[in-house]
N, C-alpha and C positions, 0 to 999 in steps of 0.2 A: 538504407534508411532504418529498417528494423521497427521496434517497438518505441512508442512514445505513450507515456502515461501522465494523466494529471487528477488530481482531487479538488473539487470544486469548493468544498467547505473552507471557511475562514472565520476568525473571530467575529462574534462571540460565540458562536457553535459550529466550530470545524467539524464536528461529528455529524452534521446533518448534511454534509455534501455527498457527492457521488463521483466515482471514478469514471473516467474516458480514457478509451485505449484506442491506438490505431497500430497498424503494421503497414509497412511502407505507404503511409498516407492514407490508408482505408480503415474505416471504423471497424472495430472489433466488438462484438456484444459480449459484455461480461455477464456471465449468470446472475441473474437476479439477487441470489442469497450472497453474492460477493461485491456487488456493486457499492454498497454503503459503509463497508467495514475497512478497518485499518488492515493491511496487507502482512503485518508481521514480520517484516524484513529485519535484519540487523542493522542497527545504527545508533547514533546518539540522539536522544530524544530530550524534551524539556518538560518540567512539571512545574506547575504554578499553584501554590496553595497556601493556606494560614497555618501558622503554629503560634501560639499565645498572641493572639491578635495582631500578628506580623506577617507581611508578606514574605513567601519564601519561594526562590527561583532556584531550582537544581536541574542539573543535566545528569542523564543516566543512559547507560547502555541497555538495550533491549533487543529482542526479536531472534529469528532463526537464521543461521548461516545458509548459504545457496543450497548446500546439500541437503539440509535439514528442511528447507524450506520447500525444495521440490519433492521429498519424500512425503511431507505433510499435504501438498496441494496438487500432486500429480493428476489424480482423477479428474477433477474440474479443468484443470489447465490442458490434459490431453483431449476432454471433449470440446473445449473451446477451440483448441488449435484445429481439430477434425473439421468441426462446423464452419472453419473459415479457410479451409486448405492450407493451412500453414504447417510446413513440416515440422514433425516431432523429432527435435534434435536437441543435443547439448547447447548449441550455439543460440538456439532460439529460447530456451529455458533460460539460459544466462542472460541473454537480453531482456526477457521478460521480468525477471528478477531485479535486474538493475533499473529497468524504467519505474517499476513500482516502487522500489527504494529510494528513487530521487524524490519523490513527493509523499513518501508514507508518514504516517502519524501516529499519535497515540491518544486515547481519551485523556482528558486533564491536561493537555499540552498548551491549549490557548487559555484555560481558565475561565471560560464562559459559563460553564456549569456550576461555579462556585458562588 
């Protein structure tokens, strides 16, 4: 089973959602300072904005690769793993990154703040 992550935000204010995370079907508590923010994983994201009174939709690459992401987030991830008796291992890091990556987002991607 492993990790499953989802973000509850949606148009018109995707950024107001929160992450839920499970490991082998059991809930995992994400630290409060990480539960509402984008996760910064590498991916293709969308931007919606106006230029010269015209709507512009653009896709762009953004985020940290797996190795960069683990280096940047290891502290809170290890603490979360320890609190939930999840083994600190390469496989679990990889599975967590992939779970967050599947529903990651960026500010401005839904256009609700425009």
